[in-house]
Structure formats: C-alpha cells, structure tokens
MARBA-732076 format. One record per residue: residue in three letters; x, y, z of N, C-alpha, C in turn. Coordinates in steps of 0.05 Angstrom, whole numbers, plus 32768, in hexadecimal, padded with zeros to 4 digits. Layout:
<nodes>
ALAXYZXYZXYZ;...
</nodes>
This chain:
<nodes>
UNK89E18D43877689ED8D39875B8A0D8D37875F;UNK8A188D2287508A338D1F87518A3D8D1D8734;UNK8A568D2087318A658D1A87188A718D008717;UNK8A6A8CF387028A748CD586FD8A958CD686FA;UNK8AA28CC8870C8AC18CC687098ACA8CB386F6;UNK8AB88CA186E98AC28C8C86DB8AC98C9486C0;UNK8AC18CAC86B78ACA8CB7869C8AE78CC1869B;UNK8AF28CC386B48B118CCC86B48B238CB486B6;UNK8B388CB686C48B4B8CA186C78B3F8C8D86D9;UNK8B3D8C7486D28B308C5E86E38B438C5B86FB;UNK8B338C5787138B438C50872B8B358C388735;UNK8B428C2587438B388C10874F8B298C14876A;UNK8B188C0487758B0C8C06878F8B208BFC87A2;UNK8B238C0E87B78B368C0087D08B258BEA87DC;UNK8B328BD187DB8B238BB887E48B378BA587EE;UNK8B2F8B9187FB8B3F8B7A88028B368B5F87F8;UNK8B4C8B4C87EF8B678B5287F48B748B6087DE;UNK8B658B6A87C98B738B7787B48B5C8B8E87AC;UNK8B698BA3879F8B588BBA87968B498BB08780;UNK8B2E8BB8877E8B1E8BAA876C8B148BC08757;UNK8B108BB5873D8B178B9B87338B338B978730;UNK8B378B7C872C8B538B7487248B608B80870E;UNK8B4E8B8586F88B578B9186DF8B598BAE86E0;UNK8B528BBB86F88B598BD686FC8B458BEE86F2;UNK8B2D8BE286E78B1A8BF686DB8AFD8BED86DE;UNK8AEE8C0186E98ACF8BFD86ED8AC28C0886D2;UNK8AB98BF486C28AA78BFC86AC8A8D8BF886B0;UNK8A7C8C0D86B28A5E8C0A86BA8A508BF686A4;UNK8A568BF6868B8A4B8BE686778A528BC8867C;UNK8A668BC4868C8A6C8BA586908A6A8B9C86AA;UNK8A5B8BB086BC8A598BAC86DA8A3A8BAA86E2;UNK8A358B9B86F58A178B9987008A1B8B99871D;UNK8A088BA7872B8A028BA6874889EF8B91874C;UNK89F68B7C875B89E38B67876289D78B69877D;UNK89BF8B6B878289B38B72879D89A38B5687A4;UNK89AF8B4887B589A58B2C87BD898F8B2C87D0;UNK89788B2487C989628B1E87DD895D8B3187F0;UNK89568B4B87E689508B6187F989328B5F87FF;UNK89298B4B880B890D8B43881189028B48882B;UNK88EA8B4D882D88DC8B56884488E38B42885D;UNK88E08B28885888E38B14886989018B138875;UNK89168B1B8864892F8B18886E89388B318880;UNK892A8B498878892E8B5F888889208B5E88A3;UNK89098B4E88A488FC8B4988BB890D8B3788D0;UNK891B8B2588C2892D8B1688D389468B2588E0;UNK894F8B3688D089658B4888DA895B8B5988F1;UNK89428B6488EE89398B7A890189308B6C891B;UNK89278B51891A89218B47893289368B368942;UNK894E8B3A893B89638B2D8944896D8B3D895F;UNK89728B2F8974897F8B39898B899C8B2F8990;UNK89AC8B3D898089CA8B33897E89DA8B4A8985;UNK89E08B52899F89F18B6989A58A0E8B66899C;UNK8A178B4F89978A348B4C898E8A358B4E896F;UNK8A228B5089618A228B5289438A2C8B6D893B;UNK8A418B6D892B8A4D8B8389238A4B8B8C8906;UNK8A3A8B7E88F98A348B8188DE8A1F8B9988DA;UNK8A158B9F88C28A048BB788C189EA8BB188CC;UNK89DD8BC588DA89C08BC188E389B18BC488CD;UNK89968BBC88CE89828BBE88B7897F8BD988AD;UNK897F8BED88BD897C8C0888B389958C1288A7;UNK89AE8C0C88B089C48C1288A389C88C068889;UNK89C08BEE888689C28BDE886C89AE8BED8859;UNK89998BF4886189858BFF884F89908C1B8846;UNK899B8C2B885889A78C44885089BD8C44883C;UNK89CD8C30884189E58C2E883189DC8C248814;UNK89CA8C13881489C28C0687FA89B48C1D87E9;UNK89A38C2F87F789978C4487EA89AA8C5887DF;UNK89C08C5D87EE89D68C7187E489E48C6387CC;UNK89E98C4B87CD89F98C3C87B989E58C3C87A1;UNK89CB8C3487A289B88C33878B89B68C51877D;UNK89B38C64878D89B18C80878289CA8C868771;UNK89E28C80877989F98C85876989FB8C738750;UNK89F68C59875489FA8C46873D89E48C4E8727;UNK89CC8C53873189B58C5D871C89BC8C73870E;UNK89CD8C86871889D18CA1870A89E88C9D86F6;UNK89F68C8686F48A0C8C8486E58A038C7086CD;UNK8A048C7C86B689FB8C6D869E8A0C8C52869A;UNK89FF8C3D86968A0C8C24868B8A098C0E86A2;UNK8A088C1586B98A088C0186CF89EE8BEF86CC;UNK89EF8BD486D389DB8BC486D389D18BC086F0;UNK89BA8BC286F789B18BBB871489A08BA38712;UNK89AA8B8C8725899B8B72872589918B6E8741;UNK89778B698743896B8B60875E89668B41875C;UNK896C8B34877189628B188774894F8B168788;UNK893E8AFE878689288AFB879A89258ADE879D;UNK892A8AD187B589268AB587B9890A8AAF87C1;UNK89008A9987B688E38A9287BC88DC8A7A87AB;UNK88C48A6C87B788BC8A5487A8889E8A56879F;UNK88978A468790887C8A47878388678A41879A;UNK88508A4B8798883F8A4987AF88368A2B87B5;UNK883B8A1A87A4883689FC87A9884E89F087B5;UNK886589FE87B6888089F387C0888889DE87B1;UNK888089DB8798888989C3878588A889C5877D;UNK88B289DE878488CE89E4877A88E089E68794;UNK88D689E087AA88E589E187C488EE89C387CD;UNK890989C287CF891289A787D6890A899C87F2;UNK8906898487F488FA8978880D8909897F8826;UNK89268980881F893689838838893389A18842;UNK892C89B38830892989D08838890F89D28847;UNK88F889C4883F88E289C3885088E689B6886C;UNK88F689A2886B88FC89948887890D89AA8897;UNK892189B7888D892E89CC889E891F89E188A8;UNK890A89E9889A88FA89FE88A588E189F288B3;UNK88E189DC88BA88CB89CD88C688B089D288B9;UNK88AD89D0889F889589D78890889789EF8881;UNK888389F7887488828A0C886088808A29886C;UNK887D8A29888888798A46889488908A59888E;UNK88A88A4D889088BE8A5F888E88CC8A628872;UNK88BA8A57885D88C68A56884388BD8A718836;UNK88CD8A7C882588C58A94881588B48A8A87FD;UNK889B8A9387F9888A8A8A87E888838AA387D3;UNK88878A9E87B988818AB587A688628AC087AB;UNK88628AD787A988488AE887AB88428AEF87C7;UNK884F8AE687DC884A8AEF87F6885C8B0687FE;UNK88518B148811885D8B2D881B887C8B2B8820;UNK88818B168831889B8B12883A88B18B0D8824;UNK88A68B03880D88B68AFD87F588BC8B1487E5;UNK88AE8B2A87E888B18B4387D888C98B5387E2;UNK88D48B6387CE88EB8B7387D688E18B8B87E7;UNK88F48B9087F988EC8BA5880B88E68BC187FB;UNK88CF8BCC87FF88C28BE287F088D68BFA87E9;UNK88E68C0187FF88F88C1787FC89108C1187EB;UNK89158BF887E789298BF187D689228BE287BB;UNK890A8BE687B688FD8BD9879C890C8BE08782;UNK890D8BCA876E89198BD0875689098BE28745;UNK89168BF1873189078BFF871F89018BED8708;UNK88ED8BF786F888E28BE486E188F88BDD86CE;UNK89108BEA86CC89228BE586B689398BD386C3;UNK89378BCD86DB894A8BBE86EB89438BA086E9;UNK89568B9086EC89518B7286E9894B8B658704;UNK89368B558704892C8B46871C892F8B2C8716;UNK893E8B1B872589418AFF872189338AEF8738;UNK89208ADE873289148ACE874389228AB38745;UNK89298AAB875E893B8A91875F89308A808776;UNK89308A67877489278A538786893B8A4A879B;UNK89548A54879789698A4A87AA897B8A6287B1;UNK89908A5C87BB89A18A7087C789B38A8087B1;UNK89C08A7187A289CE8A80878A89BA8A898778;UNK89C38AA3876F89AF8AB1875B89B48AA3873F;UNK89C88A93873C89CF8A86872189BF8A69871E;UNK89B88A5F873389AB8A438735898F8A45872A;UNK898A8A398714896B8A37870D89628A528704;UNK89728A6286F8896B8A7E86F189798A8486D6;UNK89728A9B86C7897D8AA386B389908ABA86B6;UNK899A8ABD86CF89AC8AD386D589C78AD486C3;UNK89D38ABD86C289EB8ABD86B389E88AC58697;UNK89D18AB8868989CB8AC0867089C78ADE866A;UNK89B88AEB867C89B48B08867D89CE8B18867F;UNK89DE8B10869389F68B2086948A0A8B1B867D;UNK8A0C8B0586718A1D8B00865B8A148B0D8642;UNK89FB8B0E863F89ED8B1D862889F48B3B8629;UNK89F38B44864089FB8B6186458A178B688647;UNK8A288B5486478A468B5686478A508B5D8663;UNK8A418B5486788A4B8B5B86938A618B47869B;UNK8A748B5286A58A8B8B4186B08A8F8B4686CD;UNK8A8A8B5E86D78A908B6586F28A768B688704;UNK8A768B5E871C8A5E8B5C872D8A648B69874A;UNK8A558B7B87548A548B88876C8A3D8B7B877E;UNK8A448B6C87938A2B8B5F879F8A268B6A87B9;UNK8A0F8B6987C18A028B7587DA89E98B6487DF;UNK89E08B6687FC89C68B5C87FF89C68B488816;UNK89B28B36881889AD8B22882E89AD8B078824;UNK89B98AF4883389C88AF7884C89E38AF68843;UNK89F78AFF88508A148AFD88498A1D8AE28845;UNK8A148AD3885A8A218AB588598A108AA2884D;UNK89FB8AAB884189EA8A9A883289E88AA08812;UNK89D18AAC880A89CD8AB387EF89E18AC587E1;UNK89EB8AD687F28A018AE987E78A198ADD87E2;UNK8A218ACB87F58A3A8ABC87F28A368AA787DD;UNK8A1F8A9A87DC8A1A8A8387C68A1C8A9087AA;UNK8A118AA887A88A118AB5878D8A2C8ABD8787;UNK8A3B8AC7879A8A568AD387918A688AB9878A;UNK8A658AA4879B8A768A8D87928A728A818777;UNK8A598A7F87708A548A7787578A5B8A8A8742;UNK8A588AA287458A608ABA87338A7E8AB6872D;UNK8A8C8AB087438AAA8AAE873F8AB08A96872D;UNK8AA28A8087338AA78A6787228AA08A6F8704;UNK8A918A8186FC8A858A8686E48A958A9A86D6;UNK8AAB8AA686E88ABE8AB986DA8AB98AD586E2;UNK8AA68ADD86F08A9E8AF886F58AB38B01870C;UNK8AB98B1B87088ACA8B29871A8AB98B378731;UNK8ABC8B2D87488AA78B34875D8AB38B468775;UNK8AA18B58877D8AA78B6887938A8E8B6787A5;UNK8A958B6187BF8A808B5D87D48A818B7887E6;UNK8A6A8B8687E88A688BA087F78A618B988813;UNK8A758B9888248A758B8D883E8A5D8B9B884F;UNK8A5A8BB5884A8A468BC5885B8A2C8BC78850;UNK8A288BB988398A0F8BB6882B8A048B99882C;UNK8A0F8B8C883C8A058B6E88428A038B69885F;UNK89F48B58886889F28B50888589E68B358886;UNK89E98B2A889D89DC8B1088A489D58B0F88C1;UNK89CC8AF688CA89C08AF388E389D48AEB88FC;UNK89ED8AE988F38A018ADF89058A1C8AEC8900;UNK8A288AFC89138A408B09890E8A578AF98907;UNK8A5C8AE189138A738AD0890B8A708AC788ED;UNK8A558AC188E58A4F8ABB88CA8A588AD288B8;UNK8A508AE888BE8A528B0188B08A728B0588AB;UNK8A808B0488BE8A9D8B0788BD8AAB8AF188AF;UNK8AA18AD888B38AAC8AC288A78AA78AC38889;UNK8A908ACB88818A898ACD88638A9C8AE08856;UNK8AA18AF888628AB18B0C88588AD18AFF8854;UNK8AD68AF3886D8AF28AE8886B8AF68AD48856;UNK8AE38AC488518AE68AAF883D8AE78ABA8824;UNK8ADA8ACE881A8ADD8ADB88028AFC8AE587FD;UNK8B098AF088138B238AFB880E8B388AE78812;UNK8B358ACE881B8B4A8ABC881F8B558AB48803;UNK8B708AAD88068B808AA287EE8B818AB987D9;UNK8B838AD287E38B888AE687CE8B6E8AEF87C0;UNK8B578AE787CC8B3E8AEF87C08B328ADB87B0;UNK8B2D8AC287BE8B268AAB87AF8B0A8AAE87A2;UNK8AFA8AC187AF8ADE8AC787A08ADD8AE38798;UNK8AEF8AF1879B8AEC8B0D87968AFC8B2087AA;UNK8AF08B3887AC8AF78B4B87BE8AE38B5687D0;UNK8AEC8B6387E78AD68B6E87FA8ADE8B8C87FE;UNK8ACA8B9C88008ACD8BB888068AB78BC68810;UNK8AB78BDB881F8A9E8BEA88288A938BFA8811;UNK8A7C8BFD88118A6F8C0D87FC8A798C2987F7;UNK8A828C34880C8A8F8C51880A8AA88C5187F8;UNK8AB78C3D87F98ACE8C3987E68AC58C3887CB;UNK8AB08C2B87C48AA58C2987A98A9B8C43879F;UNK8A8D8C5187B28A808C6B87AB8A958C8087A7;UNK8AAC8C7F87B38AC18C9187AF8ACD8C8E8793;UNK8ACC8C7887878AD68C74876E8AC08C7C875A;UNK8AA68C7A875E8A918C80874D8A8B8C9C874A;UNK8A8F8CAB87618A828CC6875F8A968CDB876E;UNK8A908CF387668AA08D0987748A8A8D208776;UNK8A898D2B878E8A6F8D3F87928A768D598783;
</nodes>
C-alpha cells in the first residue's frame, strides 16, 4: 500500500523535453491512462522477434511495468483507465482494400472475436474501465473515444502500449491535435524495430515537444506515490 502524493503540493513528472504536464499539476479527475492495443497477437509478434540490437522493453519487462503502473493508477481515486483494441468485423467489410493487400490477404488481420484480437489476459481491463474497439491505428478514428473523454472532463493523457511507431504514435498525434496534453511512457511501450522505437520517441520530443513529452514510468510513479 502507498500514500497518494497528489493531495499535497503538486509536482510535475520529470520528462523530456519539458516536465509534464506543462501546467504543472496532475489532476486524477482530468487524467486518463490510455493503454493501446495490448492484444495477444501483438505480444506474440514481440516474443517471436530475433532482434539482438533492439534496446526497447522486452515483452516481459513491458508486462511487468504495465502491471506496476496499473496497480498504482487503480488505487488512486479519480483516474480514468482506457483500453483500445484494434480489429475488424469478421466479414472484413470495414477493412480497407490496401490493408488487405499489405497483409497479403486476411490471415494477418486482427478480427474481432478471435484469440489474437483479445487483450492479453494478465493485463485485462476491469469492468468499470473503458474499452474502445477501433478499426484503424488511431484510437480516435471512427470511435467515440473523444466524446467519452470530453464528457468526463479529461484533458491529460498518459499513453502506453503497442506499437510505439504505429497505433501509439497515431493516437498521440491525433490527441495532440485535439488539444490533449500527452505523456508517452517510454518503458511501457515497444515495437518490432529499435530504430523505429527510438525514432518515434524522438519525434514526440522535437520542436519543444510537438506532440507532448516522454518519460519512464518510474518518474510518473515517483510523483503518484510514496511508500
């Protein structure tokens, strides 16, 4: 058990290129943790990689850090937890033709109802948490995520999940355009290519934080709790 530090003097998260949030205060009632596409198929892709030069989080390290983060967030009253899940209708009527072409047919497509589409069991959402099903990369495209967040008064997003250079980055970019203040938790996200992983983090931080800020989850946890 830990004591919530947010009831005292607010302090920002040590992040790059600026301490997050820009307005200096984490308010649980206005903040959401967005967990992007923690699906069985994506974790299988990470586990099957043979990339000795990859310096991002391993699948198990990612799972452990996400579990630690969720434990803290869930014990602080007020935070919203959002899960996203990419997938298409079984008949693929909502799957763009070029996506089918890129995957050389339906075999590599995430289809709703199949095991690969489901959230990894150990990281499953609770009943009271929000689950957004999406047909594309950004969690805002063709979904009601923006409406849900604005109805709840959410203005600040902490993002994690898979893949850093794909759905996570697409979601963060669109969130930024919609006016949300974003923090990408660098050790709680991963992808299949080290250069892409580091490039995605670098892109967020360019031009003084064009899409938000980047920090390790330990820096966020240091602000949220004290043992």
